[in-house]
C-alpha positions in Angstrom: -0.3 0.1 -0.2 2.8 2.1 1.0 4.8 1.6 -2.6 1.3 2.5 -4.2 1.3 5.9 -2.3 4.6 7.2 -3.5 4.0 5.7 -6.7 0.9 7.7 -7.0 2.4 10.9 -5.1 5.8 10.7 -7.9 3.2 10.4 -11.0 1.6 13.5 -9.7 4.3 15.6 -9.2 5.7 14.5 -12.5 2.6 15.8 -14.7 2.3 18.7 -12.2 5.9 19.8 -13.1 5.1 18.9 -16.5 2.2 20.8 -17.3 3.5 24.4 -15.5 2.8 27.6 -16.8 3.7 31.4 -17.0 2.8 34.6 -17.9 4.3 34.9 -20.7 2.5 35.3 -24.0 2.3 32.6 -26.3 2.4 33.5 -30.4 1.3 30.0 -33.1 2.3 29.2 -36.4 -0.4 27.1 -38.2 0.9 24.3 -40.9 -0.8 21.5 -42.5 0.8 18.8 -40.8 2.3 21.0 -37.7 1.7 23.8 -35.4 4.3 25.8 -33.7 3.5 27.6 -29.7 6.4 30.1 -28.9 7.3 32.7 -26.6 8.7 36.3 -28.9 12.6 35.2 -27.1 11.8 32.2 -29.4 10.1 34.0 -32.7 14.0 33.1 -34.9 14.0 30.2 -33.7 10.2 29.4 -34.1 10.8 30.7 -37.9 14.0 28.0 -38.4 11.7 25.1 -37.5 8.8 26.9 -39.7 12.0 26.9 -42.5 13.3 23.1 -42.3 9.6 21.5 -40.7 8.2 20.4 -44.7 11.5 18.5 -45.6 12.1 17.2 -42.4 8.6 15.2 -42.2 9.0 14.2 -45.9 12.3 12.7 -45.3 11.1 10.5 -41.9 7.8 9.8 -43.6 10.1 7.6 -46.0 12.6 6.6 -43.1 10.1 5.5 -40.9 7.8 4.0 -43.7 4.3 6.2 -42.2 3.5 9.3 -41.5 1.8 10.7 -38.2 -1.7 10.4 -38.1 -2.0 13.2 -35.7 -0.7 16.7 -36.6 3.2 17.2 -34.6 2.4 20.4 -31.8 6.0 22.1 -31.3 5.9 23.8 -27.8 9.0 26.1 -28.0 8.5 26.6 -23.8 9.4 29.8 -22.2 12.0 30.1 -19.9 10.2 30.8 -16.6 9.1 27.3 -17.4 10.8 23.7 -15.1 11.4 22.4 -17.3 14.9 21.0 -17.3 15.0 19.6 -21.0 12.7 18.8 -24.0 10.2 15.6 -23.7 7.8 14.0 -26.5 5.0 12.6 -26.0 1.3 11.1 -27.5 -0.7 11.8 -24.6 -3.0 13.2 -25.3 -1.2 14.8 -29.0 1.6 14.5 -31.1 3.9 16.6 -29.4 6.9 17.5 -28.4 8.2 20.4 -25.7 11.4 21.5 -26.6 14.2 24.2 -23.9 16.8 26.2 -23.9 18.3 24.6 -21.1 20.8 22.5 -23.1 22.0 25.7 -25.7 25.3 25.4 -23.0 26.5 22.1 -23.7 27.6 21.9 -26.9 30.9 19.9 -26.1 29.3 17.0 -24.7 26.4 16.6 -27.7 29.1 17.4 -29.9 27.0 19.6 -31.7 26.7 23.6 -33.5 22.9 23.9 -32.6 20.5 23.0 -30.1 17.8 23.4 -31.8 18.6 21.4 -34.3 19.4 18.5 -32.2 16.6 18.9 -29.9 14.3 19.3 -33.4 15.4 15.7 -34.7 16.1 14.0 -31.7 12.3 14.6 -30.3 11.1 14.6 -33.3 12.3 10.6 -33.7 10.3 9.9 -30.8 7.3 10.7 -32.1 7.9 8.4 -35.3 8.6 6.1 -33.1 5.7 6.3 -30.3 3.0 7.3 -33.1 3.2 4.8 -35.3 0.1 2.1 -35.6 1.1 -1.0 -37.9 -2.3 -3.1 -36.3 -5.8 -2.6 -37.2 -6.7 -2.9 -33.7 -4.6 0.4 -32.5 -5.8 2.5 -35.0 -9.1 1.4 -34.6 -8.4 2.5 -30.9 -7.1 5.9 -32.0 -9.9 6.8 -34.4 -12.3 6.8 -31.9 -10.6 7.3 -28.1 -7.6 9.1 -29.0 -3.9 8.2 -27.6 -3.6 6.8 -24.2 -0.8 5.4 -23.2 -2.6 2.3 -20.9 -4.5 -0.4 -22.5 -7.8 -0.9 -23.3 -9.5 -3.9 -21.9 -11.7 -6.3 -23.6 -11.3 -9.5 -24.2 -7.3 -9.0 -23.6 -5.5 -5.3 -23.0 -5.5 -3.4 -26.4 -2.3 -0.8 -26.5 -3.1 2.0 -28.9 1.0 2.4 -28.6 2.5 -0.6 -28.0 5.6 1.3 -29.0 6.0 3.3 -25.6 6.9 -0.3 -24.1 10.4 -0.6 -26.1 13.0 -0.8 -23.9 14.6 2.3 -23.5 18.3 1.6 -25.4 15.9 1.3 -28.7 14.0 4.5 -28.6 16.8 6.6 -27.1 19.5 4.6 -28.9 18.0 5.4 -32.9 17.5 8.7 -31.3 20.7 9.5 -31.2 22.0 7.4 -34.1 19.3 10.2 -36.1 20.5 13.4 -34.1 24.0 12.5 -35.5 22.8 12.6 -39.7 22.2 16.3 -40.1 25.6 17.4 -40.8 25.4 18.6 -37.0 27.3 16.5 -35.0 25.2 14.4 -32.8 27.0 12.4 -29.2 27.8 9.4 -31.6 30.7 12.0 -32.7 31.7 12.3 -29.4 35.1 10.4 -28.5 35.1 10.5 -25.1 31.1 8.8 -25.1 32.7 6.1 -27.5 35.8 5.2 -25.0 33.3 4.5 -22.7 31.1 3.1 -24.6 34.7 0.9 -25.4 35.2 0.6 -21.6 31.8 -1.2 -20.6 32.2 -3.3 -23.8 35.6 -4.7 -22.9 34.9 -5.0 -19.7 32.3 -7.4 -20.7 29.0 -5.3 -19.2 26.6 -5.5 -22.0 25.0 -7.7 -22.2 21.4 -9.0 -23.6 19.5 -9.1 -20.3 21.6 -5.2 -19.3 21.0 -3.7 -22.9 17.2 -4.2 -22.5 16.5 -3.4 -18.6 17.2 -0.1 -17.0 20.0 -0.3 -13.7 21.1 1.8 -11.5 25.0 1.0 -12.5 27.2 3.5 -13.8 27.0 5.4 -15.9 23.1 5.4 -15.2 20.8 6.8 -17.7 23.1 8.2 -19.9 24.1 4.1 -20.8 21.2 3.9 -22.4 21.7 6.8 -25.1 25.1 6.1 -25.7 25.7 2.3 -25.7 21.9 2.2 -27.8 23.4 5.2 -30.3 26.2 2.8 -31.5 24.2 -0.1 -30.9 22.0 1.2 -33.9 24.9 3.3 -35.2 26.4 -0.8 -36.1 22.4 -2.0 -36.8 22.2 1.3 -39.1 25.5 0.3 -41.3 24.5 -3.4 -41.7 21.4 -2.8 -42.8 21.0 1.0 -43.7 19.3 4.1 -41.5 16.1 3.4 -43.3 15.7 -0.4 -42.5 16.9 0.2 -39.0 14.1 3.5 -38.6 10.7 1.1 -40.6 11.2 -1.4 -37.7 9.2 0.6 -35.0 6.0 0.5 -37.6 6.8 -3.5 -38.1 7.3 -3.6 -34.3 3.9 -1.6 -33.9 1.6 -4.7 -34.7 2.0 -6.2 -31.2 -1.3 -4.2 -29.9 -2.1 -7.2 -27.8 1.5 -7.9 -26.8 4.0 -5.5 -27.0 6.4 -7.3 -26.1 7.5 -9.8 -28.8 10.3 -7.7 -29.4 12.0 -10.6 -30.2 9.4 -11.9 -33.3 9.7 -8.5 -34.7 13.2 -8.8 -35.0 13.6 -11.8 -36.8 10.3 -10.1 -38.9 12.3 -7.4 -39.9 17.0 -8.2 -39.3 16.1 -11.8 -39.3 17.8 -12.1 -35.9 17.1 -12.9 -32.8 17.5 -9.4 -30.9 19.7 -11.0 -28.2 22.0 -12.3 -31.3 22.6 -8.8 -32.4 23.7 -7.6 -29.3 25.9 -9.9 -29.1 27.1 -9.1 -33.0 27.7 -5.7 -31.7 29.8 -6.0 -28.7 31.8 -8.6 -30.6 32.0 -6.1 -33.9 33.3 -3.5 -31.0 36.3 -5.2 -29.2 37.2 -6.2 -33.1 36.8 -2.5 -34.5 39.0 -1.1 -31.6 41.4 -3.5 -30.7 43.9 -1.0 -30.0 41.7 0.5 -27.8 43.8 0.5 -23.6 42.4 2.0 -20.7 44.8 4.1 -18.5 46.4 2.0 -15.8 45.0 3.5 -12.3 48.8 5.2 -11.7 47.8 7.6 -15.0 44.4 8.5 -13.7 44.0 11.7 -12.7 40.4 11.9 -10.9 37.4 9.7 -11.0 34.0 11.2 -12.2 30.7 10.3 -11.9 29.3 13.4 -14.3 30.4 15.0 -16.9 33.7 16.6 -16.8 35.0 19.8 -18.8 38.2 21.6 -18.8 39.2 24.9 -19.2 43.0 25.8 -19.4 43.8 29.4 -17.0 47.7 30.6 -17.9 49.2 27.8 -16.8 46.8 25.6 -15.3 43.9 23.3 -15.8 41.2 23.2 -14.1 38.2 21.4 -13.5 35.4 19.7 -11.1 34.7 16.0 -10.5 32.1 14.1 -8.4 31.5 11.0 -6.4 27.5 12.1 -6.5 28.1 11.2 -2.6 30.5 13.7 -0.8 31.4 17.5 -1.6 32.3 17.9 -5.4 36.1 18.8 -5.7 38.0 21.0 -7.9 41.3 19.7 -9.9 44.4 22.1 -10.8 46.8 20.5 -12.7 50.2 22.5 -12.9 51.2 22.4 -16.3 55.0 23.2 -15.5 54.9 21.2 -12.4 53.0 18.6 -13.6 51.5 18.4 -10.3 48.2 18.0 -9.1 45.9 19.6 -6.0 42.6 20.1 -5.3 39.9 22.3 -3.1 36.3 21.3 -2.5 34.1 23.1 -4.4 29.9 24.3 -4.4 30.5 25.7 -7.7 27.9 24.4 -10.6 28.7 21.2 -13.1 30.7 22.4 -16.5 33.2 24.8 -17.0 35.4 26.5 -14.2 
């Protein structure tokens, strides 16, 4: 009973956080297949999306093998709303909400435009989850709209079966696609590639770990990064369009949305678990010259992203174990020595 109570409370808090409004006045662009809602501060960004969205939709209609059954609604929300990043949802609408919060994380995302990254990554999620190959899902949508809960009759019927796909597949495919538009992307980040290699060479990437969420380092980041490189491997083997069209193929499972292996065999001609093992073997072979630093050569360890700043002859960076106080590391280039101070500075560049 206590678990149920806290689950309900957390769901309520999460819903409230996503629905907080502000006193800002919003404007609206209306198109045949889309709408863009924005504040005056983001009018230039709205115009950029308006100029590019028709080509983007046309391209991805072909790549994913279907078109949205609802108009895509894009919201460029005010800085006064408490949403830290962005999100994509199908309930109650085919909606993408974009926030300016990641515009200072260009090194991590290895991109030149935060807006382009948001547009590609989040709308790819819309394509993944809006898919309805099953006539059951199409009928449910026609009469009841989108719903993340199953409709119970003789059996549970799902309007949006792809919502139950593993996180690594959903986020991995979005990371793959964000890296295809001449805007960089996380697949171009060398440190993230090294992190993926470290996990692979330490035999951490198994079908079970890949398909399930867990509490081990690097936490949810793993689903984005390892998932992204896995999807890149699949795209190199089968083609980007074939990978993207998997989501329409999988959406046929409106009664039992957990038939992932069946979808893989029908679409790729391979079992899901075998594809993970092949990816691991491919990575080990491609990066067979990869070597991890030995402990004596490691300057510091951190469980959050590390950014380096060079000021005169010193290199500054902040590390944290997420338990004790953060540490400001100062590396002296003249003496090749390092000293530490505890700090309350926020993560990022010093």
